[in-house]
C-alpha positions as CSV (number, residue, x, y, z in Angstrom):
1,M,0.0,-0.1,-0.1
2,N,1.3,3.4,-1.2
3,A,1.7,6.4,0.6
4,A,-1.7,8.1,-0.8
5,A,-3.8,4.7,-0.2
6,R,-2.7,4.8,3.5
7,L,-3.7,8.4,4.1
8,A,-7.1,7.8,2.5
9,A,-7.4,4.8,5.0
10,R,-6.9,7.0,7.8
11,W,-8.9,9.7,6.7
12,E,-11.9,7.2,6.2
13,S,-11.6,6.3,10.2
14,V,-11.9,9.8,11.4
15,P,-15.6,10.6,12.4
16,V,-17.5,13.0,10.2
17,W,-18.2,15.1,13.1
18,A,-14.5,15.7,13.9
19,M,-13.4,17.7,10.8
20,P,-15.9,20.4,11.3
21,L,-14.7,21.0,15.0
22,L,-11.2,20.6,14.0
23,I,-11.8,23.9,11.4
24,A,-13.8,25.5,14.2
25,G,-10.9,25.1,16.5
26,A,-8.3,26.6,14.3
27,V,-10.2,29.6,13.6
28,V,-10.8,30.1,17.3
29,F,-7.1,30.0,17.8
30,F,-6.3,32.1,15.0
31,L,-9.5,35.1,16.1
32,G,-7.5,34.8,19.7
33,L,-4.4,35.6,18.5
34,I,-5.6,38.8,16.5
35,L,-7.4,39.9,19.3
36,L,-4.7,39.6,21.6
37,A,-2.2,41.6,18.8
38,I,-4.9,44.4,18.2
39,P,-3.7,46.2,21.6
40,L,-0.3,45.6,21.2
41,W,-0.4,47.0,17.9
42,G,-1.6,50.4,19.1
43,S,1.2,50.6,21.7
44,I,3.6,49.6,19.3
45,E,2.5,52.3,16.8
46,K,2.5,55.1,19.8
47,T,5.9,53.9,20.8
48,K,7.2,54.3,17.0
49,D,5.6,57.6,16.6
50,E,7.2,58.9,20.0
51,R,10.5,57.9,18.8
52,A,10.2,59.2,15.7
53,A,9.3,62.7,17.5
54,L,12.6,62.5,19.8
55,L,14.7,62.1,16.6
56,S,12.9,65.2,14.7
57,I,13.8,66.9,17.8
58,R,17.1,66.2,17.7
59,T,17.3,67.2,13.7
60,I,15.5,70.4,14.5
61,R,18.3,71.3,17.3
62,L,21.2,70.2,14.9
63,A,19.6,72.3,12.0
64,E,19.3,75.3,14.4
65,L,23.1,74.8,15.3
66,T,23.7,74.8,11.8
67,Y,21.5,78.0,11.2
68,E,23.2,79.9,13.8
69,S,26.6,79.0,12.3
70,I,25.4,80.2,8.6
71,Y,23.6,83.4,9.9
72,P,25.5,84.5,12.6
73,A,24.1,88.1,12.8
74,N,20.4,85.9,13.5
75,G,21.2,83.5,15.7
76,F,18.7,80.9,16.1
77,A,15.8,80.4,13.7
78,C,12.4,81.2,15.1
79,T,10.1,79.1,13.1
80,L,10.2,75.6,11.5
81,A,9.8,77.5,8.0
82,A,12.9,79.3,8.6
83,L,14.6,75.7,9.1
84,G,12.7,74.5,6.3
85,G,12.5,75.4,2.5
86,D,12.1,73.5,-0.7
87,P,15.4,73.4,-2.9
88,R,13.2,73.2,-5.9
89,V,11.8,76.8,-5.1
90,G,15.2,78.5,-5.0
91,A,18.3,78.5,-2.9
92,A,18.9,78.4,0.9
93,S,18.3,81.5,2.5
94,Q,18.0,83.0,6.0
95,V,13.9,82.8,5.7
96,A,14.4,79.2,4.2
97,A,17.5,77.5,4.9
98,Q,16.6,74.1,3.8
99,L,18.2,72.1,7.0
100,I,15.4,70.0,7.5
101,P,12.8,68.1,5.4
102,V,9.7,69.9,4.2
103,D,7.1,67.7,6.2
104,L,8.9,68.5,9.5
105,A,8.9,72.2,8.5
106,S,5.4,72.1,7.9
107,G,5.1,71.3,11.8
108,T,3.6,67.6,11.6
109,K,5.3,64.5,11.4
110,S,4.4,60.8,12.4
111,G,1.4,62.0,14.4
112,Y,3.1,64.8,16.5
113,A,2.8,68.7,16.1
114,F,5.9,70.3,16.2
115,S,6.8,74.3,16.9
116,V,10.1,76.2,17.3
117,N,9.9,79.5,19.7
118,C,12.9,82.0,20.2
119,T,13.2,82.5,24.1
120,D,16.0,85.0,24.2
121,S,17.3,88.0,21.6
122,V,19.5,91.0,21.8
123,I,19.5,94.0,19.3
124,K,22.7,94.7,17.8
125,N,23.1,97.1,14.7
126,G,19.1,97.1,14.8
127,I,18.9,93.3,14.0
128,Y,17.2,90.9,16.6
129,R,19.7,87.9,17.3
130,Y,18.4,85.1,18.6
131,N,20.1,83.2,21.3
132,K,17.9,80.7,22.8
133,F,15.3,78.7,21.4
134,A,12.9,75.8,22.3
135,V,11.3,73.0,20.5
136,T,8.3,71.3,21.1
137,A,6.7,68.2,19.9
138,V,3.0,67.4,21.0
139,P,1.0,64.2,20.0
140,A,-1.7,65.3,17.4
141,D,-4.2,63.1,19.3
142,V,-3.0,62.1,22.8
143,G,-3.3,58.5,23.9
144,K,-3.3,57.5,19.8
145,T,-0.2,59.0,18.3
146,G,1.6,59.3,21.6
147,T,1.2,59.6,25.3
148,R,3.9,62.1,26.1
149,G,4.8,66.0,24.8
150,F,8.7,66.6,24.3
151,C,10.5,69.8,24.6
152,G,14.1,70.5,24.0
153,D,16.4,73.3,23.7
154,Q,19.7,74.9,22.6
155,F,21.7,72.6,25.1
156,G,20.3,69.2,24.0
157,N,18.2,68.8,26.8
158,I,15.1,67.0,26.0
159,Q,12.3,66.5,28.6
160,Y,8.9,65.4,28.6
161,D,5.5,66.1,29.6
162,P,3.7,62.8,30.7
163,L,-0.1,64.6,29.9
164,G,1.0,64.8,26.4
165,G,1.4,68.6,26.2
166,N,4.3,71.0,26.5
167,N,4.7,71.2,30.5
168,C,7.5,69.3,30.1
169,T,9.3,68.6,33.4
170,Q,10.4,65.1,33.1
171,P,13.7,64.5,31.8
172,I,14.6,61.6,29.1
173,E,16.6,59.0,30.4
């Protein structure tokens, strides 16, 4: 007796009602796995968005330091638009330095809203020179795109707000 004949003989000995139970059990098993994975997927996405927000804050800080070295009379840029700019539109300038990606310069990326503010300035020869900046990143939808808000400065200090706002008091470790 060959293998195919033995397999056919074995299936003939299985009761008729066992096959639907076997299929139903497999379906229930896979549905259970899917239901367990759904909550985990949401937390994975939030973690991914939070990591992207931290990376974007570091990118903005590096762009600010570069901007200050290119345009020393101005100091730091006070808007994301000044750090951004599209190279297809024209050459880099102090109002569009092309130092960060266009999507980040728009103020939203990876489920977070970003902003830059200058926090200290001096007037020299009639021009404001901005000596400090603060960057913030808050979740666009707290609890879904992230649970924490982040804040950074020119020194590389990054803190977070556990409530998702911009009242950052907890250091990132």
